[in-house]
C-alpha positions as CSV (number, residue, x, y, z in Angstrom):
1,X,34.6,-27.2,-22.4
2,X,32.8,-25.2,-19.9
3,X,29.6,-23.0,-19.5
4,X,28.9,-20.1,-16.8
5,X,25.8,-18.4,-16.9
6,X,25.7,-15.0,-15.2
7,X,23.0,-12.0,-14.6
8,X,23.3,-8.4,-14.1
9,X,21.0,-6.6,-12.2
10,X,21.5,-3.2,-14.5
11,X,20.7,-1.9,-17.8
12,X,22.7,-3.4,-20.7
13,X,25.9,-0.4,-21.7
14,X,24.1,-1.2,-25.4
15,X,20.0,-1.9,-24.9
16,X,18.7,-0.4,-28.0
17,X,16.2,-3.0,-29.3
18,X,16.0,-3.8,-32.8
19,X,13.5,-1.7,-34.6
20,X,10.0,-2.7,-34.3
21,X,11.0,-4.3,-30.7
22,X,9.6,-3.4,-27.2
23,X,12.4,-4.2,-24.4
24,X,11.1,-5.0,-21.1
25,X,13.1,-5.8,-17.9
26,X,15.2,-2.8,-19.1
27,X,17.4,-3.2,-15.7
28,X,18.3,-6.8,-16.2
29,X,20.5,-9.0,-18.6
30,X,21.9,-12.0,-18.7
31,X,24.6,-13.6,-20.4
32,X,26.1,-17.2,-21.1
33,X,30.0,-17.6,-21.0
34,X,31.4,-20.6,-23.0
35,X,35.4,-21.3,-22.5
36,X,37.6,-24.4,-23.9
37,X,37.7,-26.4,-26.9
38,X,34.8,-27.4,-28.7
39,X,32.0,-24.8,-27.5
40,X,29.1,-27.5,-26.3
41,X,25.4,-27.0,-26.8
42,X,23.2,-25.2,-24.2
43,X,19.6,-24.5,-24.0
44,X,18.3,-21.5,-22.1
45,X,14.8,-21.5,-20.6
46,X,13.5,-18.2,-19.3
47,X,10.2,-18.5,-17.4
48,X,7.7,-15.3,-17.7
49,X,4.9,-16.2,-16.1
50,X,4.0,-14.2,-13.2
51,X,5.7,-11.0,-15.1
52,X,3.6,-8.1,-14.8
53,X,1.9,-6.2,-17.0
54,X,2.0,-8.9,-19.9
55,X,-0.9,-8.5,-22.3
56,X,0.3,-10.9,-25.3
57,X,2.8,-13.3,-23.8
58,X,3.0,-14.9,-27.6
59,X,4.8,-11.7,-28.9
60,X,7.6,-12.4,-26.2
61,X,10.7,-13.0,-27.4
62,X,14.6,-13.5,-26.3
63,X,17.2,-11.1,-28.0
64,X,20.3,-11.7,-27.5
65,X,23.8,-9.9,-28.5
66,X,26.2,-10.9,-31.8
67,X,28.8,-8.8,-32.7
68,X,27.1,-4.8,-32.5
69,X,24.1,-5.8,-33.2
70,X,20.6,-7.5,-30.9
71,X,18.8,-10.7,-32.6
72,X,16.0,-11.6,-31.9
73,X,15.1,-15.4,-31.3
74,X,12.6,-16.9,-34.0
75,X,10.7,-19.2,-31.4
76,X,7.7,-17.8,-29.6
77,X,7.3,-19.1,-26.1
78,X,5.4,-22.6,-25.1
79,X,4.0,-23.4,-21.9
80,X,5.0,-20.3,-19.9
81,X,8.9,-20.3,-21.1
82,X,10.8,-18.8,-23.8
83,X,13.0,-21.5,-24.7
84,X,16.7,-20.8,-27.3
85,X,19.6,-23.1,-27.8
86,X,22.6,-22.2,-28.7
87,X,26.6,-22.9,-28.9
88,X,28.4,-19.6,-28.5
89,X,29.0,-16.8,-25.8
90,X,26.1,-14.3,-25.8
91,X,24.6,-12.0,-23.4
92,X,20.4,-12.0,-23.5
93,X,17.5,-9.5,-22.9
94,X,14.0,-9.5,-22.5
95,X,11.7,-8.2,-25.2
96,X,8.0,-8.6,-27.4
97,X,7.1,-7.5,-31.1
98,X,4.1,-5.8,-29.8
99,X,3.7,-3.3,-26.4
100,X,2.6,-4.7,-23.5
101,X,2.3,-1.7,-20.9
102,X,1.3,1.3,-22.8
103,X,2.9,3.4,-19.5
104,X,4.6,6.5,-19.6
105,X,5.3,9.3,-17.2
106,X,4.0,12.4,-18.5
107,X,4.8,15.3,-15.9
108,X,6.9,17.2,-15.0
109,X,8.7,16.8,-17.3
110,X,12.4,14.8,-16.4
111,X,14.9,17.0,-14.9
112,X,12.4,19.8,-14.1
113,X,13.2,21.8,-11.1
114,X,10.7,22.8,-8.9
115,X,11.1,25.4,-5.7
116,X,9.0,25.1,-2.5
117,X,8.9,28.7,-1.2
118,X,6.9,28.5,1.2
119,X,3.1,29.3,-1.2
120,X,0.1,27.9,0.4
121,X,-1.4,27.5,-2.8
122,X,1.7,25.9,-4.5
123,X,0.9,22.4,-5.6
124,X,2.6,20.3,-7.7
125,X,1.0,17.6,-10.4
126,X,2.3,14.8,-11.5
127,X,1.0,12.9,-14.3
128,X,0.9,9.8,-16.4
129,X,-0.3,7.6,-19.8
130,X,-3.4,4.8,-18.2
131,X,-2.1,1.1,-18.3
132,X,-3.2,-0.8,-21.1
133,X,-5.2,-3.5,-19.2
134,X,-8.5,-4.6,-19.4
135,X,-9.9,-3.6,-16.3
136,X,-9.4,-0.5,-14.1
137,X,-6.2,-0.2,-11.9
138,X,-4.8,1.7,-8.7
139,X,-1.9,4.0,-8.8
140,X,0.5,4.6,-6.5
141,X,3.1,7.8,-6.3
142,X,6.8,6.9,-5.2
143,X,9.4,9.0,-4.4
144,X,13.2,8.3,-3.4
145,X,16.7,9.2,-3.5
146,X,18.4,9.4,-6.8
147,X,20.2,6.4,-5.5
148,X,17.4,4.3,-4.2
149,X,15.0,1.6,-5.7
150,X,12.1,2.2,-4.3
151,X,11.8,-0.6,-1.7
152,X,11.0,1.0,0.4
153,X,10.6,4.2,-0.9
154,X,10.8,7.9,0.8
155,X,7.2,8.2,0.4
156,X,4.7,6.0,-1.3
157,X,1.0,7.7,-1.5
158,X,-2.3,6.8,-3.6
159,X,-3.2,8.6,-6.4
160,X,-6.0,10.8,-7.1
161,X,-9.9,10.2,-6.9
162,X,-8.8,6.9,-4.8
163,X,-5.7,5.7,-6.8
164,X,-8.0,5.7,-9.9
165,X,-7.2,8.9,-11.9
166,X,-3.5,9.0,-13.6
167,X,-2.7,12.2,-11.9
168,X,-1.5,12.8,-8.1
169,X,-1.5,16.3,-6.8
170,X,0.2,17.5,-4.2
171,X,-0.1,20.4,-2.4
172,X,2.8,22.8,-0.6
173,X,2.7,21.4,2.9
174,X,2.7,17.9,1.8
175,X,5.1,18.1,-0.8
176,X,7.1,19.9,2.6
177,X,6.7,17.1,4.4
178,X,7.8,14.5,1.9
179,X,11.4,16.9,1.8
180,X,11.3,16.8,5.3
181,X,11.1,13.1,5.6
182,X,13.7,12.7,2.5
183,X,16.3,14.3,5.0
184,X,16.3,17.9,2.5
185,X,17.2,20.6,4.8
186,X,15.4,24.3,4.4
187,X,17.2,26.4,1.6
188,X,19.1,23.5,-0.1
189,X,18.1,21.6,-3.3
190,X,18.7,17.9,-4.4
191,X,17.7,15.7,-7.1
192,X,14.8,13.0,-6.4
193,X,13.6,10.5,-8.3
194,X,9.1,9.5,-8.9
195,X,7.8,6.5,-10.4
196,X,4.0,5.2,-10.3
197,X,3.4,1.8,-10.4
198,X,-0.1,-0.3,-9.9
199,X,-1.6,-2.1,-7.5
200,X,-1.1,-4.9,-9.7
201,X,2.5,-4.2,-10.0
202,X,3.0,-3.0,-13.3
203,X,5.4,-0.1,-13.0
204,X,6.5,3.1,-15.5
205,X,9.2,2.0,-17.5
206,X,11.7,4.4,-16.3
207,X,11.6,6.7,-13.0
208,X,11.3,10.6,-13.3
209,X,14.1,12.8,-12.2
210,X,13.6,16.4,-10.6
211,X,15.4,18.7,-8.6
212,X,13.8,20.0,-5.6
213,X,14.4,23.4,-3.5
214,X,13.1,23.4,0.0
215,X,12.4,27.3,0.8
216,X,13.8,28.7,3.7
217,X,10.3,29.5,5.4
218,X,8.3,26.1,5.7
219,X,4.9,25.7,6.7
220,X,5.8,25.2,10.1
221,X,6.8,28.7,10.2
222,X,5.0,30.7,7.3
223,X,1.1,32.2,8.9
224,X,1.1,29.3,11.9
225,X,-1.9,29.9,14.0
226,X,-0.9,30.9,17.4
227,X,-1.7,29.7,20.7
228,X,-2.6,26.4,19.3
229,X,-1.5,23.6,21.6
230,X,-2.6,19.9,21.2
231,X,-2.0,17.3,23.8
232,X,-0.8,14.9,25.5
233,X,2.2,14.4,22.5
234,X,2.3,10.7,23.6
235,X,-0.5,8.6,24.4
236,X,-2.6,5.0,23.8
237,X,-6.1,6.6,23.5
238,X,-8.2,6.9,20.7
239,X,-8.4,11.1,21.2
240,X,-6.1,13.7,22.4
241,X,-7.3,17.3,23.4
242,X,-6.6,21.5,22.4
243,X,-6.6,24.2,24.4
244,X,-7.0,26.9,21.5
245,X,-6.3,30.6,23.7
246,X,-6.4,32.7,20.3
247,X,-9.0,35.0,19.6
248,X,-9.1,34.5,15.6
249,X,-11.7,32.9,14.6
250,X,-10.2,29.1,12.9
251,X,-11.9,28.0,10.0
252,X,-10.8,24.2,7.8
253,X,-10.0,20.8,8.8
254,X,-8.2,18.4,11.2
255,X,-5.8,16.0,9.2
256,X,-4.2,12.9,10.5
257,X,-1.5,12.4,8.5
258,X,1.3,9.6,8.6
259,X,4.6,9.8,8.3
260,X,4.4,9.2,4.6
261,X,2.4,12.4,4.3
262,X,-0.6,10.6,3.4
263,X,-4.3,11.9,5.8
264,X,-6.0,9.0,7.2
265,X,-8.0,10.7,9.2
266,X,-10.2,14.1,8.2
267,X,-13.0,16.1,10.2
268,X,-13.9,19.9,10.0
269,X,-13.3,22.6,12.5
270,X,-14.9,25.7,13.5
271,X,-13.8,27.4,16.6
272,X,-14.9,31.4,17.2
273,X,-12.3,31.9,20.1
274,X,-11.0,30.6,23.4
275,X,-11.7,27.1,23.1
276,X,-10.7,23.4,24.6
277,X,-12.2,20.5,23.3
278,X,-10.9,16.4,21.6
279,X,-9.7,15.7,18.6
280,X,-10.7,11.9,17.2
281,X,-7.9,9.8,16.0
282,X,-9.5,6.5,16.2
283,X,-8.0,2.9,16.7
284,X,-4.7,4.1,14.6
285,X,-1.5,1.6,14.9
286,X,1.2,2.7,17.2
287,X,3.2,5.5,15.1
288,X,4.5,9.1,15.1
289,X,1.4,11.0,13.2
290,X,1.1,14.6,12.7
291,X,-2.1,16.3,13.3
292,X,-2.5,19.3,10.5
293,X,-5.5,22.1,12.0
294,X,-6.7,25.0,9.1
295,X,-6.5,25.6,5.7
296,X,-3.9,26.6,3.3
297,X,-3.8,29.9,4.4
298,X,-2.8,29.3,7.7
299,X,-2.4,26.4,9.6
300,X,-1.0,24.4,12.9
301,X,0.7,21.4,13.1
302,X,1.3,19.3,16.1
303,X,3.3,15.5,16.4
304,X,2.1,12.5,18.5
305,X,3.2,9.3,18.8
306,X,0.6,6.9,19.4
307,X,2.2,4.0,22.2
């Protein structure tokens, strides 16, 4: 007789839990295969300490597959472990008798069609349920290719209001930057997925998918501020220079943005005509940054490499 233990990183083909049982770790399951003569007895221990989002450890249970149905183990956890003794080949998943995390994505709806067509005032709002924890959480928005696993994501940005809100709003130019980083050419469409994670490691149960169309008119071509230049484009200094030769006034903000689309620094700009000046970048680490100048109606965007 022999025993073989295996683990599968993927959803179980029949992952519907019994009525009243909530599935956890939906992207992983285990199995024990018993072979040979008389089936030996074995004991399976699952250490759940450190699993993020557990609100009631006493409700945790192991579920195992017998025939066409899942069976709930009767033994509650003890000492941070779930234990089960058996003598047959089985597959196991982790479940709970009560919800551990109330955390669902809400909008945009799964498989939505999202079109970016060069409209500066366009915004996309992502929203989700609040995590059922006793303390304030900080949320992060993750964006990735359909076949990605968010490790690392194509983009990771903090939610609204410093991460405390259950919404995340992207205006046109930031979403266009995310799609550009994700290598989606202008004029093409592709499915991507997004999810939300908290600073404590709690993640929404399943990602949402959306089909994004990146318009043929990008922000770098749409109502650009003419006659604006920044230099040098590669520097180790904490400032860069600008030279504006246009005659139209410029009102709005100067924003320093990393290549994930996160705004790192913001300041005001008020120019009435031709002018030379400096832009404070501060002590940013080495890397590539975008500098956006203007407002949502017209803007200049330049790229600077900080050495």
